[in-house]
N, C-alpha and C positions, 0 to 999 in steps of 0.2 A: 623062677618066670622067666623062661627062654625070652629074649628079645633078638630077633632077628630082622633081615631085610626081605622084603619081599617082592615077588613079580606082580607085574602089571597085568590085571586080568585073568590073577589065579582065584581060587577059591577062598584064598587069605586075603586079598585084595580086595574081594566081594563082603567078607567081612569087616575091612576096614573101612569100606564108604558107609556101608549101616553103621559104624559105631559114629563115624564122623556124621551122618545126618541126625542121630539121634541123640548126642550130645552137643554138637554146634548149629546146626540148623533146623529142627524142627522146632525147637523152643521160640526160634526168631517167625515160625512161618515160612522159613525157606527151604527152596528144594535144589539138589545139582541139577545143572544145565549139560547137556551131553560135551559140550565145548571144554566144560571146567574140567571135567572128568577124564577128556582126552588128554589136557595138559599134563596131568598125572603119567603119563606114558614115559615122558623123558626127566622123570623126577626119581629121589630115592625115596622110595618108599620104606617104613619102619614100623613093626609091629611086637607089641610085648603077650604072649599068651599063656595059657594054663591049661595045659593039654593040649586040645584043636581050638579053644573058644578064645577069641581076641579078649585083651583086658584095655589095652591103650594103644595109641597108633601119632604116627606123625610124619611130617614129608618135609625133606629138604629138595630146594631148588636151587639150582646152580644162577646166581645173579652176576656172575663175571665179577673180575679182578683180582680173583680169589676170595669171593663173599658168596656164602650162602644165605637163602631166607628159609627160615622154620616156617612152617604152615600147615594149618591143620592139627594141631596138639590136641589130643583128645583122651581121657581116661574115663572108662564105665563110671556113671555117676555115682554108683553104689562103691567104688571104691576108691574116690577122691580123698585125697589128705592120709592115705594111708602109704607114700613113698614112692608108689609106681611110676608117676610121671618124673620124678626126680631120677629115677633109675632108667626110664627110654630118653630123658633128657641126656642122662650122662655118656649112654651107649651112641646117642645121635651127635653127641658133641665128638666123640671120639672117630666116630666114621668119617665126618666131615674133617678133620685133621689127616686120616688115614689118606684122603683123596685130595690133601692141598691145600683146604680152607684154611684161610688164615683170621676169617671173622665169621661171626653169625649174626642175621639179623631177622626180626619179626615183626609185624603187628601184633600187639598182645591187645586184648581185653583187659578193660581197667580192672574187672574184677580179679583178674588171674596176675597182675601186675607184681602183686606181693611173692606170689610163687616164683617168678622169674627173677627178681630182686634177691630174693635168699640161695639163689644159683650163682649168681654174679652178673648177671644183666643188668643193664643201666638204660633208663629214658634218655633218647635222644632225638625229642622232639615235644610240641606239644598234644596236647589230645586232640585227638580228630573222629569224625564220625565213620563207621564203615558197616555194613550189613547192620544199620540200625542201631546201634548201640557203640558207646565209647572206646578206644583204643590210642596208644600209645608206641610209638617206634622203639624199640628196645635192639641192643646189640651188645655184644660179648665178643671179644678178641681171643681165640683159641689158641 
């Protein structure tokens, strides 16, 4: 399962947007705005593939002060629980370290909190609502 960085507005990026929509937005009745997608141009885009089909993805955003934010982590619904997300996150952490980041944080859905805790992330906020569902902020030093 190759995991690699993607180019903004490439065919692989289009697959990434479709996967993010299917897993993260559609169940909540939400769409991406053009402004949201335009912000991806400055980020590190990561995808895992089987042949040419995307299986999982995430985005790293520079938050300044050698901190990056993990966003839009998604694994194809039929493949969740098979270790793909953990492999993508390990690759992502390596990329972040190589780019000089010292820590990574995210707004994690409460439903995914246990997944991130198993991989060394710690809750660092009270629960809050984002995109209409409960989240917590989590972080990990790299």
